[in-house]
C-alpha positions as CSV (number, residue, x, y, z in Angstrom):
1,M,164.8,-11.8,96.4
2,T,166.1,-9.2,98.8
3,F,168.9,-6.7,98.2
4,A,170.7,-4.8,100.9
5,Q,173.3,-2.2,100.7
6,A,175.4,-2.8,103.8
7,D,178.9,-3.5,105.2
8,V,179.2,-7.2,104.7
9,L,181.4,-7.5,107.8
10,V,178.6,-6.0,110.0
11,Y,175.4,-7.0,108.2
12,D,173.7,-10.1,109.7
13,L,173.6,-12.8,107.0
14,G,171.5,-15.1,109.1
15,T,171.9,-18.9,109.6
16,D,171.4,-21.6,106.9
17,D,169.6,-19.2,104.7
18,Y,171.6,-19.3,101.4
19,D,172.1,-21.9,98.6
20,L,175.1,-20.0,97.2
21,V,177.3,-17.1,98.2
22,A,179.6,-15.5,95.5
23,L,182.3,-12.9,96.1
24,L,182.8,-11.6,92.6
25,G,184.7,-8.7,91.0
26,S,188.1,-9.6,92.4
27,T,187.4,-7.6,95.6
28,L,189.3,-10.0,97.8
29,S,192.4,-7.7,97.9
30,D,190.2,-5.1,99.7
31,F,190.0,-7.5,102.7
32,S,192.8,-7.9,105.2
33,L,193.3,-11.5,106.3
34,E,191.5,-10.8,109.5
35,S,188.5,-9.4,107.7
36,F,188.5,-12.2,105.2
37,L,188.5,-14.8,108.0
38,L,185.6,-12.9,109.7
39,L,183.7,-12.9,106.3
40,S,184.3,-16.6,105.7
41,R,182.9,-17.5,109.2
42,K,179.8,-15.3,108.5
43,V,179.3,-17.0,105.0
44,H,179.8,-20.5,106.5
45,K,177.1,-19.8,109.1
46,A,174.8,-18.3,106.4
47,L,175.1,-21.1,103.9
48,K,173.0,-24.3,103.9
49,Q,174.9,-27.5,104.4
50,G,176.7,-28.8,101.3
51,V,176.4,-25.7,99.1
52,R,179.0,-23.5,97.5
53,F,181.0,-20.4,98.3
54,I,182.5,-18.9,95.1
55,V,185.4,-16.5,95.4
56,H,186.8,-14.6,92.4
57,Y,190.2,-13.1,93.1
58,I,193.5,-11.9,91.6
59,D,196.6,-13.8,92.4
60,G,198.2,-10.7,93.9
61,L,201.5,-12.4,94.5
62,S,201.9,-13.2,90.9
63,Q,200.8,-9.8,89.8
64,F,203.0,-8.0,92.4
65,I,206.2,-9.9,91.6
66,S,205.7,-9.8,87.9
67,T,208.4,-7.8,86.2
68,D,205.6,-6.4,83.9
69,Y,203.8,-4.8,86.9
70,P,204.6,-1.1,86.5
71,R,205.7,0.7,89.6
72,E,204.0,3.9,88.2
73,A,201.1,4.0,85.9
74,V,198.1,6.1,84.7
75,R,194.9,4.6,86.1
76,K,192.5,6.9,84.2
77,E,192.9,9.7,81.7
78,E,189.4,11.2,81.5
79,P,187.7,13.2,82.9
80,Q,190.8,13.8,85.1
81,R,194.2,12.1,85.0
82,I,194.6,9.7,87.9
83,T,198.0,8.1,88.5
84,R,199.3,5.5,90.9
85,R,202.8,5.0,92.3
86,F,204.1,2.0,94.2
87,K,205.0,3.0,97.8
88,E,205.9,-0.1,99.7
89,Y,205.6,-3.8,100.2
90,K,204.6,-5.0,103.7
91,P,205.6,-8.7,104.0
92,E,204.4,-8.9,107.6
93,E,200.9,-8.0,106.4
94,A,201.0,-9.6,103.0
95,S,200.1,-6.3,101.4
96,F,201.4,-3.4,99.3
97,T,200.6,0.3,99.3
98,E,200.2,2.7,96.4
99,I,199.8,6.4,96.3
100,C,197.0,7.6,93.9
101,S,197.0,11.2,92.7
102,N,194.5,13.3,90.9
103,Q,196.8,15.4,88.6
104,A,194.2,18.1,88.0
105,T,193.5,18.8,91.7
106,G,196.7,17.6,93.4
107,E,194.7,15.4,95.7
108,T,196.4,12.2,96.8
109,C,195.3,9.1,98.7
110,Q,197.1,6.0,99.9
111,Y,195.6,2.6,99.0
112,T,196.6,-0.7,100.4
113,S,195.9,-4.0,98.6
114,D,196.2,-7.3,100.4
115,I,198.0,-10.1,98.5
116,Y,196.2,-13.4,98.0
117,S,197.4,-16.4,96.1
118,P,195.5,-19.7,95.4
119,P,197.2,-21.6,98.3
120,F,196.6,-18.7,100.6
121,V,192.9,-18.6,99.8
122,C,192.5,-22.3,100.3
123,L,194.4,-22.2,103.7
124,S,192.3,-19.3,104.8
125,L,189.1,-21.3,104.3
126,R,190.3,-24.6,105.6
127,G,188.1,-26.2,108.3
128,Q,185.0,-24.4,107.1
129,F,185.1,-25.1,103.4
130,E,186.5,-27.9,101.2
131,R,188.0,-26.8,97.9
132,E,185.9,-28.3,95.1
133,R,188.0,-26.8,92.3
134,S,189.9,-23.7,91.2
135,V,189.4,-22.3,87.7
136,R,192.1,-20.2,86.2
137,L,190.4,-17.4,84.3
138,S,193.5,-15.6,83.1
139,E,197.2,-15.4,83.9
140,S,196.5,-14.1,87.4
141,S,192.7,-14.3,87.9
142,Y,191.0,-17.3,89.6
143,L,187.6,-18.5,90.6
144,G,187.7,-20.7,93.7
145,I,184.8,-23.0,94.2
146,F,184.4,-24.2,97.8
147,L,181.8,-26.5,99.5
148,K,180.5,-25.9,103.0
149,A,182.2,-28.5,105.2
């Protein structure tokens, strides 16, 4: 077994080398649609025929439009208080931006999350992968299981 710390969008995954690729930890929102399409092409090339690509993701649309989703919140209290505040929704990019602030140092950063929903994930993978099934893990968390087409 080999482990590599690398940018998955740059790292060469090879051709027909893997029996399974899993994208876990709901990191999908960190990928723009363009980057996710690039990643899915790389994964398709790297997987052996007829094997699975598993994608864990948060239904960002459900989470974002929920009336329970706070527009301001504390992300972390210790060792320093980190807050986040909703800045804007970008429908043309299917993303939203938040401002994160370290209350102790005054440092701020802007963070953009891309919004994925179950149909959007399936459409993004169409032509390369067939959806085997989708498992709802919680109100807005899903595990998509796709077969290499």
